[in-house]
PQR file with spaces between the fields and no chain letter, atoms N, CA, C, O and H, PARSE charges and radii, in Angstrom:
ATOM       1  N    MET     1       0.715   -1.510   -0.580 -0.4000 1.5000
ATOM       2  CA   MET     1      -0.587    0.198    0.256 -0.0000 2.0000
ATOM       3  C    MET     1       0.983    1.637    0.341  0.5500 1.7000
ATOM       4  O    MET     1       0.697    2.812    0.109 -0.5500 1.4000
ATOM       5  N    ILE     2       2.160    1.317    0.616 -0.4000 1.5000
ATOM       6  CA   ILE     2       2.367    2.418    0.598 -0.0000 2.0000
ATOM       7  C    ILE     2       3.600    3.067   -0.688  0.5500 1.7000
ATOM       8  O    ILE     2       4.135    4.124   -1.025 -0.5500 1.4000
ATOM       9  H    ILE     2       2.393    0.363    0.805  0.4000 1.0000
ATOM      10  N    ASP     3       3.558    1.422   -1.106 -0.4000 1.5000
ATOM      11  CA   ASP     3       4.230    1.639   -2.030 -0.0000 2.0000
ATOM      12  C    ASP     3       3.521    2.085   -3.426  0.5500 1.7000
ATOM      13  O    ASP     3       4.065    2.657   -4.370 -0.5500 1.4000
ATOM      14  H    ASP     3       3.124    0.563   -0.832  0.4000 1.0000
ATOM      15  N    LYS     4       2.408    1.747   -3.329 -0.4000 1.5000
ATOM      16  CA   LYS     4       1.915    2.232   -3.980 -0.0000 2.0000
ATOM      17  C    LYS     4       1.021    3.738   -4.038  0.5500 1.7000
ATOM      18  O    LYS     4       0.473    4.141   -5.064 -0.5500 1.4000
ATOM      19  H    LYS     4       1.966    1.282   -2.562  0.4000 1.0000
ATOM      20  N    TYR     5       1.008    4.235   -3.131 -0.4000 1.5000
ATOM      21  CA   TYR     5       0.695    5.898   -2.541 -0.0000 2.0000
ATOM      22  C    TYR     5       1.974    7.155   -3.113  0.5500 1.7000
ATOM      23  O    TYR     5       1.854    8.251   -3.660 -0.5500 1.4000
ATOM      24  H    TYR     5       1.453    3.908   -2.298  0.4000 1.0000
ATOM      25  N    MET     6       3.612    6.049   -2.505 -0.4000 1.5000
ATOM      26  CA   MET     6       4.902    6.877   -3.021 -0.0000 2.0000
ATOM      27  C    MET     6       5.542    6.599   -4.383  0.5500 1.7000
ATOM      28  O    MET     6       6.671    6.956   -4.719 -0.5500 1.4000
ATOM      29  H    MET     6       3.709    5.159   -2.062  0.4000 1.0000
ATOM      30  N    ASN     7       4.271    5.608   -5.446 -0.4000 1.5000
ATOM      31  CA   ASN     7       4.344    5.928   -7.165 -0.0000 2.0000
ATOM      32  C    ASN     7       3.299    7.323   -6.880  0.5500 1.7000
ATOM      33  O    ASN     7       3.538    8.500   -6.610 -0.5500 1.4000
ATOM      34  H    ASN     7       3.354    5.318   -5.172  0.4000 1.0000
ATOM      35  N    ALA     8       2.270    6.677   -7.051 -0.4000 1.5000
ATOM      36  CA   ALA     8       1.549    7.723   -7.246 -0.0000 2.0000
ATOM      37  C    ALA     8       1.943    9.709   -6.865  0.5500 1.7000
ATOM      38  O    ALA     8       1.801   10.603   -7.699 -0.5500 1.4000
ATOM      39  H    ALA     8       2.076    5.721   -7.270  0.4000 1.0000
ATOM      40  N    TYR     9       2.522    9.939   -5.140 -0.4000 1.5000
ATOM      41  CA   TYR     9       2.968   11.015   -5.195 -0.0000 2.0000
ATOM      42  C    TYR     9       3.890   11.293   -6.151  0.5500 1.7000
ATOM      43  O    TYR     9       3.804   12.308   -6.842 -0.5500 1.4000
ATOM      44  H    TYR     9       2.637    9.213   -4.462  0.4000 1.0000
ATOM      45  N    LEU    10       4.653   10.599   -6.250 -0.4000 1.5000
ATOM      46  CA   LEU    10       5.794   10.882   -7.153 -0.0000 2.0000
ATOM      47  C    LEU    10       5.615   11.116   -8.680  0.5500 1.7000
ATOM      48  O    LEU    10       6.255   11.908   -9.371 -0.5500 1.4000
ATOM      49  H    LEU    10       4.723    9.774   -5.689  0.4000 1.0000
ATOM      50  N    ASP    11       4.729   10.366   -9.033 -0.4000 1.5000
ATOM      51  CA   ASP    11       4.312   10.566  -10.674 -0.0000 2.0000
ATOM      52  C    ASP    11       3.299   11.926  -10.890  0.5500 1.7000
ATOM      53  O    ASP    11       2.943   12.558  -11.884 -0.5500 1.4000
ATOM      54  H    ASP    11       4.209    9.722   -8.472  0.4000 1.0000
ATOM      55  N    ARG    12       3.048   12.028   -9.534 -0.4000 1.5000
ATOM      56  CA   ARG    12       2.380   13.387   -8.939 -0.0000 2.0000
ATOM      57  C    ARG    12       3.401   15.133   -9.473  0.5500 1.7000
ATOM      58  O    ARG    12       3.353   16.189  -10.105 -0.5500 1.4000
ATOM      59  H    ARG    12       3.337   11.515   -8.726  0.4000 1.0000
ATOM      60  N    ARG    13       4.015   14.456   -8.797 -0.4000 1.5000
ATOM      61  CA   ARG    13       4.470   15.238   -7.767 -0.0000 2.0000
ATOM      62  C    ARG    13       6.583   15.456   -8.869  0.5500 1.7000
ATOM      63  O    ARG    13       7.407   16.364   -8.760 -0.5500 1.4000
ATOM      64  H    ARG    13       4.055   13.598   -8.283  0.4000 1.0000
ATOM      65  N    MET    14       6.620   14.387   -9.589 -0.4000 1.5000
ATOM      66  CA   MET    14       8.060   14.324  -10.739 -0.0000 2.0000
ATOM      67  C    MET    14       8.784   15.695  -11.342  0.5500 1.7000
ATOM      68  O    MET    14       9.898   16.172  -11.129 -0.5500 1.4000
ATOM      69  H    MET    14       5.951   13.650   -9.677  0.4000 1.0000
ATOM      70  N    LYS    15       7.648   16.139  -12.211 -0.4000 1.5000
ATOM      71  CA   LYS    15       7.649   17.933  -12.605 -0.0000 2.0000
ATOM      72  C    LYS    15       8.403   18.388  -11.989  0.5500 1.7000
ATOM      73  O    LYS    15       9.602   18.401  -12.265 -0.5500 1.4000
ATOM      74  H    LYS    15       6.742   15.751  -12.385  0.4000 1.0000
ATOM      75  N    TYR    16       7.716   19.042  -10.663 -0.4000 1.5000
ATOM      76  CA   TYR    16       8.963   19.826   -9.656 -0.0000 2.0000
ATOM      77  C    TYR    16       9.816   19.314   -8.961  0.5500 1.7000
ATOM      78  O    TYR    16      10.709   19.977   -8.433 -0.5500 1.4000
ATOM      79  H    TYR    16       6.742   19.031  -10.438  0.4000 1.0000
ATOM      80  N    LEU    17       9.638   17.469   -8.784 -0.4000 1.5000
ATOM      81  CA   LEU    17      11.050   17.541   -8.157 -0.0000 2.0000
ATOM      82  C    LEU    17      12.245   17.834   -9.210  0.5500 1.7000
ATOM      83  O    LEU    17      13.345   18.337   -8.981 -0.5500 1.4000
ATOM      84  H    LEU    17       8.912   16.931   -9.214  0.4000 1.0000
ATOM      85  N    VAL    18      11.555   17.243  -10.766 -0.4000 1.5000
ATOM      86  CA   VAL    18      12.982   17.474  -11.653 -0.0000 2.0000
ATOM      87  C    VAL    18      13.719   18.809  -11.254  0.5500 1.7000
ATOM      88  O    VAL    18      14.807   19.033  -10.725 -0.5500 1.4000
ATOM      89  H    VAL    18      10.661   16.834  -10.952  0.4000 1.0000
ATOM      90  N    GLU    19      12.661   19.634  -11.732 -0.4000 1.5000
ATOM      91  CA   GLU    19      13.276   21.330  -11.130 -0.0000 2.0000
ATOM      92  C    GLU    19      13.769   22.174   -9.530  0.5500 1.7000
ATOM      93  O    GLU    19      14.212   23.272   -9.194 -0.5500 1.4000
ATOM      94  H    GLU    19      11.777   19.452  -12.161  0.4000 1.0000
ATOM      95  N    GLU    20      13.383   20.936   -8.903 -0.4000 1.5000
ATOM      96  CA   GLU    20      13.540   22.246   -7.176 -0.0000 2.0000
ATOM      97  C    GLU    20      14.851   21.139   -7.451  0.5500 1.7000
ATOM      98  O    GLU    20      15.756   21.571   -6.737 -0.5500 1.4000
ATOM      99  H    GLU    20      13.023   20.044   -9.175  0.4000 1.0000
ATOM     100  N    TRP    21      15.188   20.301   -7.942 -0.4000 1.5000
ATOM     101  CA   TRP    21      16.766   19.543   -7.815 -0.0000 2.0000
ATOM     102  C    TRP    21      17.865   19.338   -9.051  0.5500 1.7000
ATOM     103  O    TRP    21      18.928   18.717   -9.092 -0.5500 1.4000
ATOM     104  H    TRP    21      14.454   19.950   -8.522  0.4000 1.0000
ATOM     105  N    GLN    22      17.284   19.980   -9.851 -0.4000 1.5000
ATOM     106  CA   GLN    22      17.482   20.141  -11.035 -0.0000 2.0000
ATOM     107  C    GLN    22      18.118   19.226  -11.882  0.5500 1.7000
ATOM     108  O    GLN    22      19.229   19.538  -12.312 -0.5500 1.4000
ATOM     109  H    GLN    22      16.421   20.485   -9.817  0.4000 1.0000
ATOM     110  N    ILE    23      17.580   18.067  -12.229 -0.4000 1.5000
ATOM     111  CA   ILE    23      17.805   17.065  -12.409 -0.0000 2.0000
ATOM     112  C    ILE    23      18.053   17.090  -13.929  0.5500 1.7000
ATOM     113  O    ILE    23      16.984   17.568  -14.309 -0.5500 1.4000
ATOM     114  H    ILE    23      16.678   17.814  -11.880  0.4000 1.0000
ATOM     115  N    ALA    24      18.765   16.885  -15.013 -0.4000 1.5000
ATOM     116  CA   ALA    24      18.676   16.814  -16.029 -0.0000 2.0000
ATOM     117  C    ALA    24      17.431   15.421  -16.918  0.5500 1.7000
ATOM     118  O    ALA    24      17.188   14.341  -16.381 -0.5500 1.4000
ATOM     119  H    ALA    24      19.634   16.496  -14.705  0.4000 1.0000
ATOM     120  N    THR    25      17.149   15.629  -17.579 -0.4000 1.5000
ATOM     121  CA   THR    25      16.211   14.368  -18.162 -0.0000 2.0000
ATOM     122  C    THR    25      16.821   13.991  -19.215  0.5500 1.7000
ATOM     123  O    THR    25      17.826   14.613  -19.559 -0.5500 1.4000
ATOM     124  H    THR    25      17.346   16.506  -18.016  0.4000 1.0000
ATOM     125  N    LYS    26      16.338   12.839  -20.005 -0.4000 1.5000
ATOM     126  CA   LYS    26      16.765   12.618  -21.037 -0.0000 2.0000
ATOM     127  C    LYS    26      16.170   13.608  -22.284  0.5500 1.7000
ATOM     128  O    LYS    26      16.617   13.573  -23.431 -0.5500 1.4000
ATOM     129  H    LYS    26      15.521   12.334  -19.725  0.4000 1.0000
ATOM     130  N    ASN    27      15.458   14.185  -21.989 -0.4000 1.5000
ATOM     131  CA   ASN    27      15.585   15.569  -23.436 -0.0000 2.0000
ATOM     132  C    ASN    27      16.453   16.396  -23.175  0.5500 1.7000
ATOM     133  O    ASN    27      17.029   16.968  -24.101 -0.5500 1.4000
ATOM     134  H    ASN    27      15.094   14.213  -21.058  0.4000 1.0000
ATOM     135  N    ASP    28      16.698   16.612  -22.125 -0.4000 1.5000
ATOM     136  CA   ASP    28      17.968   17.394  -22.019 -0.0000 2.0000
ATOM     137  C    ASP    28      19.197   17.371  -22.009  0.5500 1.7000
ATOM     138  O    ASP    28      20.099   18.208  -21.974 -0.5500 1.4000
ATOM     139  H    ASP    28      16.230   16.148  -21.374  0.4000 1.0000
ATOM     140  N    VAL    29      19.059   15.660  -22.065 -0.4000 1.5000
ATOM     141  CA   VAL    29      21.066   15.641  -22.859 -0.0000 2.0000
ATOM     142  C    VAL    29      21.345   15.118  -24.013  0.5500 1.7000
ATOM     143  O    VAL    29      22.447   14.973  -24.543 -0.5500 1.4000
ATOM     144  H    VAL    29      18.326   14.980  -22.093  0.4000 1.0000
ATOM     145  N    ALA    30      19.292   14.566  -24.753 -0.4000 1.5000
ATOM     146  CA   ALA    30      19.718   14.074  -25.731 -0.0000 2.0000
ATOM     147  C    ALA    30      20.178   14.561  -27.115  0.5500 1.7000
ATOM     148  O    ALA    30      20.732   13.808  -27.917 -0.5500 1.4000
ATOM     149  H    ALA    30      18.397   14.684  -24.322  0.4000 1.0000
ATOM     150  N    ASP    31      19.915   15.898  -27.363 -0.4000 1.5000
ATOM     151  CA   ASP    31      21.138   16.502  -28.384 -0.0000 2.0000
ATOM     152  C    ASP    31      22.726   17.542  -27.660  0.5500 1.7000
ATOM     153  O    ASP    31      23.510   18.305  -28.224 -0.5500 1.4000
ATOM     154  H    ASP    31      19.465   16.509  -26.712  0.4000 1.0000
ATOM     155  N    PHE    32      22.629   17.118  -26.374 -0.4000 1.5000
ATOM     156  CA   PHE    32      23.855   17.781  -25.932 -0.0000 2.0000
ATOM     157  C    PHE    32      24.827   18.274  -26.591  0.5500 1.7000
ATOM     158  O    PHE    32      25.332   19.391  -26.477 -0.5500 1.4000
ATOM     159  H    PHE    32      21.992   16.499  -25.915  0.4000 1.0000
ATOM     160  N    SER    33      25.224   17.006  -27.640 -0.4000 1.5000
ATOM     161  CA   SER    33      26.834   17.081  -28.210 -0.0000 2.0000
ATOM     162  C    SER    33      26.300   17.627  -29.474  0.5500 1.7000
ATOM     163  O    SER    33      27.164   18.329  -30.000 -0.5500 1.4000
ATOM     164  H    SER    33      24.814   16.099  -27.733  0.4000 1.0000
ATOM     165  N    SER    34      24.867   17.561  -30.385 -0.4000 1.5000
ATOM     166  CA   SER    34      24.998   18.514  -30.999 -0.0000 2.0000
ATOM     167  C    SER    34      25.125   20.442  -31.199  0.5500 1.7000
ATOM     168  O    SER    34      25.464   21.253  -32.060 -0.5500 1.4000
ATOM     169  H    SER    34      24.166   16.991  -29.958  0.4000 1.0000
ATOM     170  N    ARG    35      24.575   20.424  -29.711 -0.4000 1.5000
ATOM     171  CA   ARG    35      24.123   21.793  -29.103 -0.0000 2.0000
ATOM     172  C    ARG    35      25.587   22.285  -28.565  0.5500 1.7000
ATOM     173  O    ARG    35      25.939   23.271  -27.918 -0.5500 1.4000
ATOM     174  H    ARG    35      24.300   19.764  -29.012  0.4000 1.0000
ATOM     175  N    LEU    36      26.076   21.502  -28.951 -0.4000 1.5000
ATOM     176  CA   LEU    36      28.191   22.393  -27.760 -0.0000 2.0000
ATOM     177  C    LEU    36      29.065   21.976  -29.011  0.5500 1.7000
ATOM     178  O    LEU    36      30.264   21.788  -28.806 -0.5500 1.4000
ATOM     179  H    LEU    36      25.790   20.701  -29.477  0.4000 1.0000
ATOM     180  N    ASN    37      28.604   21.830  -30.191 -0.4000 1.5000
ATOM     181  CA   ASN    37      28.888   21.335  -31.814 -0.0000 2.0000
ATOM     182  C    ASN    37      29.076   23.332  -32.300  0.5500 1.7000
ATOM     183  O    ASN    37      29.967   24.122  -32.614 -0.5500 1.4000
ATOM     184  H    ASN    37      27.630   21.982  -30.357  0.4000 1.0000
ATOM     185  N    ALA    38      27.665   23.315  -32.087 -0.4000 1.5000
ATOM     186  CA   ALA    38      26.871   24.136  -32.493 -0.0000 2.0000
ATOM     187  C    ALA    38      27.596   25.741  -31.698  0.5500 1.7000
ATOM     188  O    ALA    38      28.077   26.772  -32.166 -0.5500 1.4000
ATOM     189  H    ALA    38      26.942   22.673  -31.832  0.4000 1.0000
ATOM     190  N    LEU    39      27.300   25.153  -30.113 -0.4000 1.5000
ATOM     191  CA   LEU    39      27.901   26.419  -29.452 -0.0000 2.0000
ATOM     192  C    LEU    39      29.226   26.570  -30.212  0.5500 1.7000
ATOM     193  O    LEU    39      29.517   27.600  -30.819 -0.5500 1.4000
ATOM     194  H    LEU    39      26.908   24.314  -29.733  0.4000 1.0000
ATOM     195  N    THR    40      30.209   25.213  -30.128 -0.4000 1.5000
ATOM     196  CA   THR    40      31.521   26.233  -30.083 -0.0000 2.0000
ATOM     197  C    THR    40      32.291   26.339  -31.974  0.5500 1.7000
ATOM     198  O    THR    40      33.480   26.632  -32.096 -0.5500 1.4000
ATOM     199  H    THR    40      29.973   24.376  -29.635  0.4000 1.0000
ATOM     200  N    ALA    41      31.448   26.071  -33.177 -0.4000 1.5000
ATOM     201  CA   ALA    41      31.202   26.939  -34.592 -0.0000 2.0000
ATOM     202  C    ALA    41      30.954   28.272  -34.022  0.5500 1.7000
ATOM     203  O    ALA    41      31.701   29.202  -34.330 -0.5500 1.4000
ATOM     204  H    ALA    41      30.482   25.833  -33.078  0.4000 1.0000
ATOM     205  N    GLU    42      29.871   28.459  -33.140 -0.4000 1.5000
ATOM     206  CA   GLU    42      29.638   30.140  -33.124 -0.0000 2.0000
ATOM     207  C    GLU    42      30.508   30.529  -32.442  0.5500 1.7000
ATOM     208  O    GLU    42      30.707   31.664  -32.874 -0.5500 1.4000
ATOM     209  H    GLU    42      29.264   27.705  -32.890  0.4000 1.0000
ATOM     210  N    ALA    43      31.288   30.333  -31.524 -0.4000 1.5000
ATOM     211  CA   ALA    43      32.475   30.191  -31.126 -0.0000 2.0000
ATOM     212  C    ALA    43      33.465   30.744  -31.833  0.5500 1.7000
ATOM     213  O    ALA    43      33.715   31.946  -31.748 -0.5500 1.4000
ATOM     214  H    ALA    43      31.126   29.411  -31.172  0.4000 1.0000
ATOM     215  N    ALA    44      34.000   30.081  -32.454 -0.4000 1.5000
ATOM     216  CA   ALA    44      35.110   30.250  -33.676 -0.0000 2.0000
ATOM     217  C    ALA    44      34.512   31.230  -34.818  0.5500 1.7000
ATOM     218  O    ALA    44      35.238   31.983  -35.466 -0.5500 1.4000
ATOM     219  H    ALA    44      33.796   29.104  -32.523  0.4000 1.0000
ATOM     220  N    LYS    45      33.067   31.137  -35.000 -0.4000 1.5000
ATOM     221  CA   LYS    45      33.131   32.445  -36.082 -0.0000 2.0000
ATOM     222  C    LYS    45      32.900   34.498  -35.551  0.5500 1.7000
ATOM     223  O    LYS    45      32.762   35.589  -36.103 -0.5500 1.4000
ATOM     224  H    LYS    45      32.478   30.524  -34.473  0.4000 1.0000
ATOM     225  N    LEU    46      33.034   33.671  -33.631 -0.4000 1.5000
ATOM     226  CA   LEU    46      33.009   35.474  -33.524 -0.0000 2.0000
ATOM     227  C    LEU    46      33.773   35.467  -32.930  0.5500 1.7000
ATOM     228  O    LEU    46      33.607   36.365  -32.105 -0.5500 1.4000
ATOM     229  H    LEU    46      33.146   32.785  -33.182  0.4000 1.0000
ATOM     230  N    ALA    47      34.879   34.837  -32.728 -0.4000 1.5000
ATOM     231  CA   ALA    47      35.981   34.908  -33.048 -0.0000 2.0000
ATOM     232  C    ALA    47      37.020   35.672  -34.373  0.5500 1.7000
ATOM     233  O    ALA    47      37.776   36.559  -34.772 -0.5500 1.4000
ATOM     234  H    ALA    47      35.014   34.108  -33.398  0.4000 1.0000
ATOM     235  N    THR    48      36.618   35.015  -34.480 -0.4000 1.5000
ATOM     236  CA   THR    48      37.650   35.341  -35.946 -0.0000 2.0000
ATOM     237  C    THR    48      36.732   37.114  -36.571  0.5500 1.7000
ATOM     238  O    THR    48      37.223   38.182  -36.939 -0.5500 1.4000
ATOM     239  H    THR    48      36.004   34.295  -34.157  0.4000 1.0000
ATOM     240  N    SER    49      35.650   36.768  -36.460 -0.4000 1.5000
ATOM     241  CA   SER    49      34.464   38.015  -36.660 -0.0000 2.0000
ATOM     242  C    SER    49      35.408   39.441  -35.887  0.5500 1.7000
ATOM     243  O    SER    49      36.008   40.376  -36.417 -0.5500 1.4000
ATOM     244  H    SER    49      35.251   35.901  -36.161  0.4000 1.0000
ATOM     245  N    GLY    50      35.216   39.107  -34.574 -0.4000 1.5000
ATOM     246  CA   GLY    50      36.621   40.499  -33.559 -0.0000 2.0000
ATOM     247  C    GLY    50      37.674   40.479  -33.936  0.5500 1.7000
ATOM     248  O    GLY    50      38.272   41.555  -33.927 -0.5500 1.4000
ATOM     249  H    GLY    50      34.729   38.348  -34.144  0.4000 1.0000
ATOM     250  N    LYS    51      38.198   39.582  -34.307 -0.4000 1.5000
ATOM     251  CA   LYS    51      39.922   39.796  -35.120 -0.0000 2.0000
ATOM     252  C    LYS    51      39.563   40.327  -36.584  0.5500 1.7000
ATOM     253  O    LYS    51      40.593   40.449  -37.248 -0.5500 1.4000
ATOM     254  H    LYS    51      37.712   38.708  -34.314  0.4000 1.0000
ATOM     255  N    ASN    52      38.825   40.551  -37.030 -0.4000 1.5000
ATOM     256  CA   ASN    52      39.016   41.213  -39.127 -0.0000 2.0000
ATOM     257  C    ASN    52      38.414   41.979  -38.597  0.5500 1.7000
ATOM     258  O    ASN    52      38.506   42.949  -39.350 -0.5500 1.4000
ATOM     259  H    ASN    52      37.988   40.452  -36.491  0.4000 1.0000
ATOM     260  N    ALA    53      37.174   42.577  -36.897 -0.4000 1.5000
ATOM     261  CA   ALA    53      36.904   43.906  -37.103 -0.0000 2.0000
ATOM     262  C    ALA    53      38.109   44.472  -36.211  0.5500 1.7000
ATOM     263  O    ALA    53      38.217   45.671  -36.472 -0.5500 1.4000
ATOM     264  H    ALA    53      37.100   41.789  -36.285  0.4000 1.0000
ATOM     265  N    GLU    54      39.062   44.072  -35.255 -0.4000 1.5000
ATOM     266  CA   GLU    54      40.082   44.692  -35.099 -0.0000 2.0000
ATOM     267  C    GLU    54      40.564   45.041  -35.802  0.5500 1.7000
ATOM     268  O    GLU    54      40.713   46.259  -35.905 -0.5500 1.4000
ATOM     269  H    GLU    54      38.974   43.098  -35.043  0.4000 1.0000
ATOM     270  N    ALA    55      41.251   43.896  -36.972 -0.4000 1.5000
ATOM     271  CA   ALA    55      41.968   44.632  -38.481 -0.0000 2.0000
ATOM     272  C    ALA    55      40.887   45.463  -38.626  0.5500 1.7000
ATOM     273  O    ALA    55      40.460   44.765  -37.707 -0.5500 1.4000
ATOM     274  H    ALA    55      41.131   42.907  -36.889  0.4000 1.0000
ATOM     275  N    LYS    56      39.788   46.460  -38.917 -0.4000 1.5000
ATOM     276  CA   LYS    56      39.618   46.998  -39.719 -0.0000 2.0000
ATOM     277  C    LYS    56      39.509   48.317  -39.032  0.5500 1.7000
ATOM     278  O    LYS    56      39.122   49.277  -39.700 -0.5500 1.4000
ATOM     279  H    LYS    56      40.135   47.027  -39.664  0.4000 1.0000
ATOM     280  N    LEU    57      39.887   48.515  -37.429 -0.4000 1.5000
ATOM     281  CA   LEU    57      39.621   49.337  -37.063 -0.0000 2.0000
ATOM     282  C    LEU    57      41.265   50.001  -37.211  0.5500 1.7000
ATOM     283  O    LEU    57      41.611   51.016  -37.814 -0.5500 1.4000
ATOM     284  H    LEU    57      40.201   47.736  -36.886  0.4000 1.0000
ATOM     285  N    SER    58      42.025   49.112  -36.500 -0.4000 1.5000
ATOM     286  CA   SER    58      43.365   49.292  -36.976 -0.0000 2.0000
ATOM     287  C    SER    58      43.296   50.543  -38.014  0.5500 1.7000
ATOM     288  O    SER    58      43.367   51.747  -37.764 -0.5500 1.4000
ATOM     289  H    SER    58      41.743   48.287  -36.010  0.4000 1.0000
ATOM     290  N    GLY    59      43.084   49.670  -39.641 -0.4000 1.5000
ATOM     291  CA   GLY    59      43.374   50.136  -39.816 -0.0000 2.0000
ATOM     292  C    GLY    59      42.478   51.680  -40.878  0.5500 1.7000
ATOM     293  O    GLY    59      42.442   52.097  -42.036 -0.5500 1.4000
ATOM     294  H    GLY    59      43.026   48.693  -39.844  0.4000 1.0000
ATOM     295  N    LEU    60      41.979   51.974  -39.690 -0.4000 1.5000
ATOM     296  CA   LEU    60      40.509   53.684  -40.162 -0.0000 2.0000
ATOM     297  C    LEU    60      41.893   54.111  -39.487  0.5500 1.7000
ATOM     298  O    LEU    60      42.703   54.753  -40.155 -0.5500 1.4000
ATOM     299  H    LEU    60      42.008   51.635  -38.749  0.4000 1.0000
ATOM     300  N    GLU    61      42.203   53.706  -37.978 -0.4000 1.5000
ATOM     301  CA   GLU    61      42.800   54.146  -36.902 -0.0000 2.0000
ATOM     302  C    GLU    61      43.733   54.668  -38.346  0.5500 1.7000
ATOM     303  O    GLU    61      43.426   55.723  -38.901 -0.5500 1.4000
ATOM     304  H    GLU    61      41.545   53.184  -37.435  0.4000 1.0000
ATOM     305  N    ALA    62      44.538   54.064  -38.705 -0.4000 1.5000
ATOM     306  CA   ALA    62      45.872   54.294  -38.960 -0.0000 2.0000
ATOM     307  C    ALA    62      45.366   55.811  -40.206  0.5500 1.7000
ATOM     308  O    ALA    62      45.757   56.952  -39.959 -0.5500 1.4000
ATOM     309  H    ALA    62      44.787   53.208  -38.253  0.4000 1.0000
ATOM     310  N    ARG    63      44.588   55.529  -41.311 -0.4000 1.5000
ATOM     311  CA   ARG    63      43.919   55.855  -41.721 -0.0000 2.0000
ATOM     312  C    ARG    63      43.667   57.656  -41.511  0.5500 1.7000
ATOM     313  O    ARG    63      43.869   58.639  -42.223 -0.5500 1.4000
ATOM     314  H    ARG    63      44.270   54.602  -41.511  0.4000 1.0000
ATOM     315  N    ALA    64      43.224   57.468  -40.391 -0.4000 1.5000
ATOM     316  CA   ALA    64      42.345   59.000  -39.963 -0.0000 2.0000
ATOM     317  C    ALA    64      43.095   60.079  -39.181  0.5500 1.7000
ATOM     318  O    ALA    64      42.796   61.234  -38.877 -0.5500 1.4000
ATOM     319  H    ALA    64      43.060   56.669  -39.812  0.4000 1.0000
ATOM     320  N    LYS    65      44.458   59.113  -38.895 -0.4000 1.5000
ATOM     321  CA   LYS    65      46.331   59.284  -38.656 -0.0000 2.0000
ATOM     322  C    LYS    65      46.371   60.264  -39.516  0.5500 1.7000
ATOM     323  O    LYS    65      46.042   61.449  -39.564 -0.5500 1.4000
ATOM     324  H    LYS    65      44.702   58.175  -39.142  0.4000 1.0000
ATOM     325  N    LYS    66      47.102   59.072  -40.523 -0.4000 1.5000
ATOM     326  CA   LYS    66      47.274   59.976  -42.139 -0.0000 2.0000
ATOM     327  C    LYS    66      46.554   61.385  -42.200  0.5500 1.7000
ATOM     328  O    LYS    66      47.308   62.336  -41.992 -0.5500 1.4000
ATOM     329  H    LYS    66      47.369   58.109  -40.484  0.4000 1.0000
ATOM     330  N    LEU    67      45.201   61.690  -42.453 -0.4000 1.5000
ATOM     331  CA   LEU    67      44.538   62.341  -42.755 -0.0000 2.0000
ATOM     332  C    LEU    67      44.419   64.329  -41.497  0.5500 1.7000
ATOM     333  O    LEU    67      44.298   65.553  -41.547 -0.5500 1.4000
ATOM     334  H    LEU    67      44.588   60.917  -42.621  0.4000 1.0000
ATOM     335  N    GLU    68      44.558   63.340  -40.773 -0.4000 1.5000
ATOM     336  CA   GLU    68      44.992   64.740  -38.931 -0.0000 2.0000
ATOM     337  C    GLU    68      45.740   65.015  -40.023  0.5500 1.7000
ATOM     338  O    GLU    68      45.392   65.715  -40.974 -0.5500 1.4000
ATOM     339  H    GLU    68      44.656   62.346  -40.732  0.4000 1.0000
ATOM     340  N    ALA    69      47.437   64.097  -39.784 -0.4000 1.5000
ATOM     341  CA   ALA    69      48.470   65.114  -40.471 -0.0000 2.0000
ATOM     342  C    ALA    69      48.287   65.834  -42.046  0.5500 1.7000
ATOM     343  O    ALA    69      48.930   66.794  -42.470 -0.5500 1.4000
ATOM     344  H    ALA    69      47.720   63.528  -39.012  0.4000 1.0000
ATOM     345  N    LEU    70      47.626   65.360  -42.489 -0.4000 1.5000
ATOM     346  CA   LEU    70      47.830   65.861  -43.757 -0.0000 2.0000
ATOM     347  C    LEU    70      46.990   67.339  -43.738  0.5500 1.7000
ATOM     348  O    LEU    70      47.205   68.300  -44.477 -0.5500 1.4000
ATOM     349  H    LEU    70      47.104   64.580  -42.145  0.4000 1.0000
ATOM     350  N    LYS    71      45.801   67.208  -42.495 -0.4000 1.5000
ATOM     351  CA   LYS    71      44.765   68.503  -42.383 -0.0000 2.0000
ATOM     352  C    LYS    71      46.173   69.436  -41.320  0.5500 1.7000
ATOM     353  O    LYS    71      45.902   70.596  -41.010 -0.5500 1.4000
ATOM     354  H    LYS    71      45.626   66.427  -41.895  0.4000 1.0000
ATOM     355  N    LYS    72      47.157   69.025  -40.986 -0.4000 1.5000
ATOM     356  CA   LYS    72      47.971   70.030  -40.035 -0.0000 2.0000
ATOM     357  C    LYS    72      48.692   71.147  -40.525  0.5500 1.7000
ATOM     358  O    LYS    72      49.297   71.882  -39.744 -0.5500 1.4000
ATOM     359  H    LYS    72      47.377   68.083  -41.237  0.4000 1.0000
């Protein structure tokens, strides 16, 4: 009898127990590898983009200095 009561209780409260105890479910980890790969690829793109932006900024700063020198 206690087993049936506990099973029924756990069935009713499972969603809240998972949230409260921060338990990972099969759905949470099912596509973990693909999500990790996507994030890794995106991070690489952002790093490359940042380097490109830095190079462009350096070029613009150099051009601005040349223009300032011509202006004087």
